N, C-alpha and C positions, 0 to 999 in steps of 0.2 A: 753445667758440663759446659763450662766457659771454653771456646777454640777448639771443640772436638766436634768433627761433622758426622753424624750417624750414617747418613746417605753415602759416604766415600768409605764406609769401614767393612772390612769383611768378618763373618762370624768365624770364629775358631772352635768354639764349643757350645752346645745347647743342652741343657738337662730340662726336663720337667719335673717339678717339686713333688714330693709324696703325694701330696693332695690332688694332683692333675690339674690345680687351676693358676699355677705360675709357670712360666718359662725363663728360665736365666741363661741368658747368652753372653758370653766372653767375646769382645771383638776387638779387633785391631785397625789403627787407622794406617792410610797409606806410609806415615812416618814412624811407625812403629810404636805410638801410643795405645795403650791397652786400657779396656774400662768394661764394665758390666751393667748390661741392661736387664730389665726385667719386664715382661709381658703379663698384665693380667687380664681376664674377662673384665669389659668395663660393665659396672651395675647401675642401678639408676642412683641419682645423689640422695643422701642420707641427711637429713637435717637434726642436730644435735640440740634438745634444749637445756640449756645451763640453769643452774639453780637460780639466778636472778631471773629468769624467764627468757633472757636473750635467745635467739637460734643463731646457730652458724652450721657451715657443711660440715660432715664429718671428713674429718684430714687424718689418713694413716700417720704421716710424718709427726702430726701434732702428738697423738697417741704416743708414738715410739720416743717422743721427746720426754713426755711426761712420765713413762714407766723408766726411762733409761735415770731421770732425775731423782727420783724417788726410790729406785731398787739400788743402783749402784750397778755395779759390776758382778753381780750375782749371775749371769748368764755364761753358758759355755762359750756361745759365738753370737754374731749377729742373726745367724739363722734361726736360733730360737727364740728371738725376741721377734724377727718375722711370723714365726710359726702361731706365736700368741697373737698378736696382731691378727694374723688370718683368722685364728679361731675365734676372735673377739667380734671382728668384721662381718663373719660368716653368720654368727649368732643374733648379730645386730640384724642383719639382712632377711634372716629366716623368719623374724617376727611379721614380715610382710607389711611392715608400718613405712611409711616415709619420713617420720620424726621418731627420736629416741631421746628419752631422758638421760644426761651424762651420768647420774648416778647408776643407772642401769649399764652403762658401757664399764663402770668402775667396778661393779659387782661383776661382770662378765671377766675383766681383767682377775679381780680376784680367785675366782672361779679356776683360771687356767694357772695362776701363780701356786693354789695351793697344790695341784697335781704336780707340779715341777721342782718347787723350790720353798720349804718353810720360812726360812729366813727372808727372802723376796716378798713373801706374801705378806709378813708383818711388817716391813718397810714399806709396802706399797698401802697396806692398810693404815697404817700412822699417819700418811700424808690423806690419803683419799677420805678416813674419818676425821680427821685434823684432831689427832690425840693432843692433849693438853697435859696429862699427868703419866707417872708411872704405872698409877693403877690402870690407865686405859691399857697399857701394854700386857700386863698381867691378865687383865681380863681376857684379851684376845689369845694370850698362851693358853689359857685355861681351856678356852672354846676349842684351840687347834689339839691340844691333848686330848678333849673329851670327844672330838672328831674321831681322833686316830683310833683309840681304846674302841669306838663302836665299831668300826671298819673293820675290826681284828676279831669282834666275837661273833 
């Protein structure tokens, strides 16, 4: 937020998220500029173990960018993307470990996408699972259809 001083701003509106974990505040600076801030409960750092074995800190922004890049514009709003990231982060922290494999984070994202948008699920899966052929797409589509039929029974 280049050039915006939060200390001199006033809160116009505050809203608690549905899960009660995040507070969204609309603010205004003395010169009339408006912006939004989000307050979240600070959790202990979570290290992500990459497939190469390298470790790095979990970053919400990095996860959001990877989902946006692979899924495109299949979300109704940025709020839906934030809800997905919240759910993934909650699951990761609920494991009670200080480290998590990136593969598991990807699986959590797939679980959330499966509940919300089948096309977004397939697009993310194609990147996450590194599809190389059309048969890879056919296979995942068949799996999704089978799961859909099982849930109808």
